[in-house]
Residue frames relative to the residue before (quaternion, step in Angstrom):
aa qw qx qy qz dx dy dz
M 1.0000 0.0000 0.0000 0.0000 0.00 0.00 0.00
K 0.2956 -0.7339 0.5965 0.1346 3.57 -1.01 0.93
I 0.0099 -0.7961 0.6035 -0.0440 3.53 -0.78 1.24
A 0.1334 -0.7307 0.6650 0.0779 3.53 -1.06 0.75
I 0.1693 -0.7841 0.5949 0.0523 3.39 -0.96 1.04
L 0.1517 -0.7688 0.6196 0.0452 3.56 -0.82 1.00
G 0.1140 -0.8267 0.5506 -0.0171 3.63 -0.23 1.36
G 0.3383 0.7460 -0.5452 0.1783 3.45 -1.24 0.22
S 0.7170 -0.4358 0.3307 0.4321 3.65 -1.36 -0.04
F 0.0030 0.8254 -0.5504 -0.1257 3.45 0.95 -1.18
D 0.3719 0.7399 -0.4040 0.3886 3.27 0.82 1.34
P 0.3834 -0.5639 -0.6318 0.3687 1.55 0.82 2.36
P 0.6319 -0.5220 0.4194 0.3903 3.46 -1.41 0.30
H 0.0203 -0.8104 0.5850 0.0253 3.74 -0.93 0.60
L 0.7291 -0.4541 0.3271 0.3940 3.47 -1.40 0.04
G 0.5245 0.6096 -0.4148 0.4257 3.55 1.20 -0.09
H 0.5911 0.5642 -0.3240 0.4767 3.49 1.23 -0.94
W 0.6792 0.5213 -0.2846 0.4312 3.55 0.90 -1.23
S 0.6281 0.5885 -0.2950 0.4148 3.54 1.01 -0.89
V 0.6471 0.4903 -0.2878 0.5081 3.49 1.03 -1.16
A 0.6612 0.5345 -0.3148 0.4219 3.64 0.71 -0.98
L 0.6940 0.4822 -0.2721 0.4602 3.50 0.82 -1.04
Q 0.7228 0.4212 -0.2752 0.4736 3.62 0.77 -0.75
V 0.5876 0.5047 -0.4047 0.4861 3.66 0.96 -0.42
K 0.6740 0.5074 -0.3284 0.4248 3.55 0.83 -0.80
E 0.7295 0.4365 -0.2750 0.4491 3.53 0.97 -0.88
M 0.6830 0.4900 -0.3019 0.4498 3.60 0.95 -0.83
L 0.7793 0.3067 -0.1938 0.5110 3.62 0.83 -0.78
K 0.4712 -0.7024 0.4485 0.2888 3.65 1.26 0.41
M 0.2376 0.7735 -0.5527 0.1994 3.61 0.75 0.83
D 0.4424 -0.6747 0.4964 0.3205 3.65 -1.06 0.58
E 0.7910 0.0441 0.0229 0.6098 3.62 1.03 -0.73
V 0.1388 -0.7038 0.6810 0.1470 3.61 -1.31 0.38
W 0.2050 -0.7764 0.5913 0.0742 3.56 -0.83 1.09
L 0.2080 -0.7287 0.6397 0.1290 3.68 -0.80 0.94
M 0.0157 -0.8384 0.5401 -0.0714 3.46 -0.49 1.22
P 0.2337 -0.7612 0.5974 0.0949 3.71 -0.30 1.26
C 0.3362 -0.7394 0.5379 0.2256 3.51 -1.14 0.77
A 0.5920 -0.5854 0.4274 0.3523 3.48 -1.20 0.57
S 0.7562 -0.1551 0.1273 0.6228 3.56 0.86 -1.03
H 0.5087 -0.7153 0.4171 0.2357 3.55 -1.16 0.79
P 0.5085 -0.6703 0.4372 0.3179 3.66 -0.79 0.84
F 0.7455 0.3456 -0.2584 0.5080 3.56 1.11 -0.45
N 0.5823 -0.6703 0.3160 0.3342 3.50 1.10 0.96
K 0.2150 0.7932 -0.5216 0.2292 3.61 1.05 0.81
K 0.4471 -0.6856 0.5207 0.2426 3.55 -0.83 1.02
M 0.0552 0.8326 -0.5483 0.0558 3.56 -0.71 0.94
S 0.5725 -0.5671 0.4583 0.3749 3.65 -1.17 0.35
P 0.6839 -0.4761 0.3216 0.4497 3.54 -1.21 0.48
A 0.5556 -0.6492 0.4131 0.3149 3.58 -1.05 0.99
N 0.6008 0.5535 -0.3762 0.4371 3.76 0.99 -0.57
D 0.6610 0.5014 -0.3095 0.4646 3.58 1.09 -0.78
R 0.6559 0.5038 -0.3175 0.4638 3.55 0.91 -0.90
L 0.7039 0.4680 -0.3061 0.4378 3.56 0.90 -0.82
A 0.5962 0.5520 -0.3528 0.4640 3.55 1.09 -0.66
M 0.7166 0.4625 -0.3000 0.4272 3.61 0.87 -0.92
T 0.5768 0.6040 -0.3249 0.4438 3.49 1.29 -0.70
G 0.6004 0.5780 -0.3217 0.4495 3.46 1.17 -0.80
F 0.6412 0.5272 -0.3583 0.4271 3.71 1.03 -0.28
L 0.6325 0.4868 -0.3489 0.4912 3.51 1.31 0.00
V 0.4211 0.6839 -0.4916 0.3366 3.67 1.15 0.10
D 0.0418 0.7223 -0.6902 0.0144 3.45 -1.25 0.78
E 0.2530 -0.7859 0.5352 0.1786 3.65 -0.12 1.28
E 0.5881 0.5890 -0.3739 0.4092 3.65 0.85 -0.66
L 0.7539 0.3830 -0.1893 0.4991 3.52 0.90 -0.99
G 0.4786 -0.6840 0.4207 0.3550 3.61 1.30 -0.19
I 0.4697 0.6131 -0.4812 0.4146 3.61 1.11 0.57
K 0.0358 0.8160 -0.5710 0.0825 3.56 -0.59 1.19
V 0.3938 -0.6930 0.5414 0.2675 3.47 -1.30 0.26
S 0.1580 -0.7914 0.5806 0.1078 3.73 -1.11 0.63
D 0.2353 -0.7599 0.5872 0.1497 3.60 -0.98 0.74
F 0.2690 0.8201 -0.4747 0.1727 3.52 1.27 0.32
E 0.7437 0.3380 -0.2751 0.5069 3.63 0.80 -0.84
I 0.6427 0.5222 -0.3831 0.4091 3.62 0.93 -0.51
K 0.6258 0.5224 -0.3583 0.4551 3.64 1.07 -0.51
K 0.5304 0.5993 -0.3925 0.4533 3.62 1.34 -0.23
D 0.1498 -0.8251 0.5282 0.1332 3.51 1.11 -0.75
K 0.6864 0.3975 -0.3321 0.5104 3.70 0.87 0.87
I 0.7092 -0.4218 0.2780 0.4918 3.50 -1.20 0.02
S 0.3450 -0.7783 0.5059 0.1388 3.40 -1.02 0.98
Y 0.1553 -0.7814 0.6037 0.0288 3.54 -0.44 1.21
T 0.4622 -0.6988 0.4543 0.3029 3.73 -0.47 0.93
V 0.6903 0.5156 -0.2883 0.4177 3.50 0.87 -1.06
D 0.6472 0.4985 -0.3318 0.4717 3.56 1.07 -0.72
T 0.6390 0.4933 -0.3384 0.4836 3.65 0.97 -0.89
L 0.6405 0.4866 -0.3548 0.4766 3.75 0.78 -0.60
D 0.6498 0.4982 -0.3428 0.4605 3.67 0.77 -0.73
K 0.6852 0.4635 -0.3019 0.4738 3.61 0.74 -1.04
L 0.6698 0.4863 -0.3430 0.4441 3.65 0.79 -0.80
T 0.6414 0.4986 -0.3524 0.4645 3.60 0.95 -0.61
R 0.6225 0.4750 -0.3759 0.4956 3.65 0.89 -0.61
L 0.6816 0.5008 -0.3179 0.4285 3.65 0.87 -0.74
F 0.8054 0.1316 -0.0363 0.5768 3.51 0.96 -0.87
P 0.1381 -0.8571 0.4939 0.0480 3.61 0.52 1.39
D 0.7238 0.4532 -0.2782 0.4397 3.56 1.05 -0.48
Y 0.5712 0.5711 -0.3911 0.4411 3.60 1.30 0.12
Q 0.2882 -0.6602 0.6564 0.2239 3.57 -1.25 0.52
I 0.1326 -0.8315 0.5394 -0.0099 3.54 -0.38 1.29
N 0.0540 -0.8032 0.5932 -0.0061 3.56 -0.68 1.08
W 0.2864 -0.7756 0.5408 0.1546 3.50 -1.15 0.64
V 0.1884 -0.8150 0.5359 0.1146 3.67 -0.69 0.88
I 0.0215 -0.7728 0.6335 0.0324 3.53 -1.10 0.84
G 0.4583 -0.6194 0.5357 0.3454 3.60 -1.20 0.25
S 0.6021 -0.6086 0.3846 0.3451 3.49 -1.12 0.57
D 0.5172 0.6197 -0.3927 0.4407 3.56 1.35 -0.18
Q 0.6526 0.5120 -0.3157 0.4608 3.61 1.24 -0.37
I 0.4294 0.7215 -0.4734 0.2664 3.59 1.12 -0.20
K 0.6515 0.5537 -0.3217 0.4067 3.56 0.91 -1.08
E 0.7209 0.4339 -0.1930 0.5048 3.66 1.15 -0.79
F 0.5037 0.7059 -0.4344 0.2435 3.55 1.09 -0.51
A 0.6743 0.4947 -0.3203 0.4450 3.62 0.93 -0.88
R 0.5954 0.5246 -0.3820 0.4737 3.73 1.28 0.04
W 0.5629 0.6317 -0.4153 0.3343 3.54 1.15 -0.21
Y 0.6226 -0.5885 0.3778 0.3511 3.55 -1.08 0.82
H 0.8406 -0.1281 -0.0020 0.5263 3.58 -0.54 1.21
W 0.0593 0.8380 -0.5393 0.0582 3.59 0.86 0.99
Q 0.5869 0.5983 -0.3962 0.3750 3.58 1.06 -0.68
D 0.6596 0.5373 -0.2884 0.4394 3.46 1.11 -1.03
I 0.5533 0.5910 -0.3933 0.4358 3.66 1.19 -0.59
I 0.7825 0.3594 -0.2226 0.4571 3.51 0.47 -1.16
E 0.5975 0.5422 -0.3912 0.4426 3.78 1.18 -0.29
R 0.8041 0.2883 -0.1844 0.4861 3.56 0.96 -0.71
Y 0.8130 0.2448 -0.1241 0.5134 3.68 0.95 -0.45
P 0.4929 -0.6195 0.4902 0.3647 3.75 -1.15 0.55
L 0.1374 -0.7578 0.6369 0.0360 3.49 -1.04 0.99
I 0.1980 -0.8024 0.5610 0.0461 3.49 -0.69 1.40
V 0.1307 -0.7938 0.5881 0.0830 3.65 -0.67 0.96
F 0.1497 -0.7856 0.5997 0.0276 3.56 -0.68 1.21
P 0.4279 -0.7412 0.4572 0.2418 3.56 -0.81 0.94
R 0.2383 -0.7791 0.5711 0.1001 3.52 -1.04 0.98
E 0.7130 0.4503 -0.2322 0.4846 3.46 1.23 -0.60
R 0.5777 -0.6015 0.4196 0.3583 3.66 -1.04 0.69
N 0.7396 0.2712 -0.2224 0.5745 3.55 0.95 -0.66
H 0.0696 0.8499 -0.5133 0.0969 3.45 0.12 1.35
L 0.3829 0.7172 -0.5177 0.2664 3.59 0.93 0.54
N 0.7947 0.2584 -0.2368 0.4955 3.62 -1.29 0.46
L 0.1709 0.7760 -0.5871 0.1547 3.63 0.89 0.85
G 0.6221 0.5799 -0.3308 0.4089 3.55 1.09 -0.72
E 0.6527 0.5101 -0.2749 0.4881 3.51 1.13 -0.82
S 0.5934 0.5361 -0.3352 0.4981 3.58 1.10 -0.68
F 0.6477 0.5300 -0.3181 0.4454 3.62 0.82 -1.07
K 0.6896 0.4467 -0.3101 0.4782 3.65 0.83 -0.99
K 0.5960 0.5777 -0.3638 0.4227 3.70 0.85 -0.83
Y 0.8109 0.3323 -0.1853 0.4446 3.65 0.65 -1.11
T 0.6858 0.4273 -0.3207 0.4942 3.60 1.24 -0.23
G 0.4057 -0.7205 0.4389 0.3516 3.56 1.24 -0.58
L 0.4085 0.7188 -0.4525 0.3342 3.49 1.37 0.32
K 0.3826 -0.7382 0.5066 0.2282 3.53 -0.99 0.73
K 0.7790 0.1310 -0.0614 0.6101 3.40 1.27 -0.61
I 0.4025 -0.7051 0.5199 0.2657 3.55 -1.02 0.83
P 0.4058 -0.7123 0.5202 0.2397 3.56 -0.87 0.99
P 0.6192 -0.5981 0.3785 0.3400 3.62 -1.09 0.70
S 0.6084 0.5771 -0.3437 0.4227 3.56 1.30 -0.35
V 0.6245 0.4680 -0.3578 0.5127 3.64 1.36 -0.01
I 0.1239 -0.8066 0.5778 0.0139 3.44 -0.70 1.22
F 0.1674 -0.7794 0.5940 0.1079 3.70 -0.68 0.90
L 0.1803 -0.7681 0.5974 0.1435 3.59 -0.76 0.95
D 0.1760 0.8236 -0.5049 0.1894 3.50 0.49 1.36
Q 0.3275 0.7543 -0.5120 0.2482 3.61 1.13 0.43
P 0.6296 -0.6106 0.3454 0.3339 3.53 -1.12 0.68
E 0.6637 0.5343 -0.3067 0.4242 3.50 1.16 -0.55
V 0.4478 0.6851 -0.4667 0.3350 3.55 1.24 -0.19
I 0.3062 -0.7304 0.5915 0.1511 3.53 -1.00 0.94
I 0.1516 -0.8269 0.5372 0.0687 3.63 -0.37 1.25
S 0.1532 -0.7747 0.6091 0.0728 3.62 -0.97 0.87
T 0.1736 -0.7973 0.5603 0.1420 3.58 -0.78 0.94
I 0.2754 0.7209 -0.5668 0.2882 3.61 1.17 0.57
S 0.0272 0.7874 -0.6152 0.0288 3.57 -1.18 0.80
S 0.6131 -0.5803 0.3938 0.3638 3.49 -1.12 0.73
T 0.6182 0.5577 -0.3366 0.4400 3.60 1.16 -0.79
A 0.6710 0.4805 -0.3025 0.4770 3.59 0.89 -0.90
I 0.6335 0.5341 -0.3425 0.4429 3.63 0.94 -0.76
K 0.6587 0.5265 -0.2603 0.4703 3.54 1.01 -0.92
K 0.6430 0.5287 -0.2881 0.4733 3.52 1.11 -0.70
R 0.6618 0.4916 -0.3115 0.4726 3.50 1.19 -0.91
L 0.6110 0.5557 -0.3558 0.4374 3.62 1.09 -0.65
V 0.6263 0.5669 -0.2881 0.4510 3.50 1.08 -0.91
N 0.7453 0.4105 -0.1786 0.4941 3.42 1.15 -0.99
N 0.4292 -0.7311 0.3939 0.3552 3.47 1.46 0.19
Q 0.4008 0.6928 -0.4963 0.3363 3.58 0.95 0.90
S 0.5584 -0.6184 0.4010 0.3809 3.50 -1.06 0.53
I 0.1910 -0.7719 0.5897 0.1411 3.45 -1.34 0.51
R 0.2440 0.7913 -0.4971 0.2591 3.44 1.37 0.55
F 0.8165 0.1953 -0.1995 0.5054 3.61 -1.08 0.89
F 0.6180 0.4589 -0.4108 0.4886 3.60 1.22 0.21
V 0.7860 0.2234 -0.0886 0.5696 3.55 1.06 -0.64
P 0.5405 -0.5695 0.4326 0.4432 3.70 -0.91 0.24
E 0.6448 -0.5159 0.3842 0.4130 3.60 -1.20 0.60
K 0.6897 0.4845 -0.3256 0.4284 3.70 0.68 -0.86
V 0.5867 0.5427 -0.3833 0.4630 3.62 1.19 -0.57
E 0.6851 0.5027 -0.3008 0.4329 3.51 0.74 -1.04
K 0.6193 0.5459 -0.3164 0.4674 3.56 1.05 -0.79
Y 0.6539 0.5017 -0.2878 0.4877 3.58 0.94 -0.97
I 0.6428 0.5131 -0.3274 0.4651 3.68 0.89 -0.77
R 0.6760 0.5116 -0.2889 0.4449 3.55 0.91 -0.88
E 0.7021 0.4980 -0.2755 0.4280 3.38 0.91 -1.11
K 0.7093 0.4506 -0.2163 0.4971 3.53 1.11 -0.86
K 0.3559 -0.7447 0.4875 0.2847 3.54 1.30 -0.20
L 0.2830 0.7653 -0.5316 0.2272 3.63 0.89 0.68
Y 0.8624 0.1465 -0.1405 0.4637 3.50 -1.25 0.75
N 0.2024 0.7864 -0.5487 0.1991 3.57 0.86 0.97
R 0.7809 -0.0013 0.0048 0.6246 3.42 1.25 -0.54
L 0.3771 -0.7260 0.5225 0.2402 3.61 -1.07 0.56
């Protein structure tokens, strides 16, 4: 079984996340895509409570399309290092081919990831474009990692037919603080949850 994991803070999850998951599944013929909120961020990024982020991410699930949510990192309740997560999942599911998905906006920081070289040596890394001008993702990857050659494990989804969303959790939170609508940026159930829990009232 081929699994792609889209990790992140999901603070809040939005339709851009869903679009990435769907296209990765279709274009790379994955059996499932797992949305995996982290428990805490390696770079000390401030986040909403894990149970809220997990609950909201659950509203992006579509069983028919194979888009699921995983509480694997949240249950660890500690800093989430991607290489550790991949190693543990591989031991739990030895028959699965597990891929990790990042947005192209993370390329600049990727060389700061814990044991990032081990990730691309042992696992497929899928890079999904976040910018409208997404050409030369390979050159950007080499520039920020210092690699002279891109290993075959790194897959760039830079095909012209890719639909790129510039929706971001940061922009959604700013809109909420400014009392602006977030309709069509997040699922209706996510918006309802945010309103009921009074999340992101101020940054």
